[in-house]
C-alpha positions, 0 to 999 in steps of 0.5 A: 500500500503506497501513501502520498504525503506532502511535507512543508518543503513541498516534496512529495513522499511515497511510502509503502510497507515491504513484505520481508520476514518475521524478524525483519520489517520495513518500509520504502519511501521515495523522496526527491528521487531517492529511495529510502528503506527504513528497516527494523529488526534483525538482518541475519542469515534467516532474513538476508535472502528476502532482504537481498531480493526485495531491495535489489528489485528496486535498484535500476539505472533510473532508481539508483539513489539509495539510503538504507536506514539501519538505525533500528536494526537490533542485530546484523551478522555476516550474512547481513553484511554480505547482503549490504556489500552485494547491494552496494556493488549493484548500486555502483554498477548502475552508477548510483549512490548508496548511504547507510544510516547506522546505530552503534551496534551496526557500526561496530559490526561493520567496523570489525570487518573494515567495511565502514568506508566502502558502505558509507555509514552515516549517523542520521537520515539527514546526513545520508540524504545530503551525501546521496 
């Protein structure tokens, strides 16, 4: 279900629920030609295949500005990190840009494998939108 809204700055946002898994929920919002995916829960071996398939399905030459909002992710494992890397590479292949909004738990996990620069981590949605 998509919802159209108008904000004070007159930008139009489209929001829709994503059909992910029991442990990973989310919404997709389109704002100023940028796709923002707000995710809640666990990005792990169980949720990774569905996450990868759904997010990848939204990426194209014309829809190549992506923000993954992981600020509400409680847990991420190596499968989740692998999915983030594959999505980042897919965005690069269509000459797009991707930013990830993170929280301390996700940041720590990403830094453990030294992917923080490649995955372009940001502390807030506003920061991510400025850099995409």
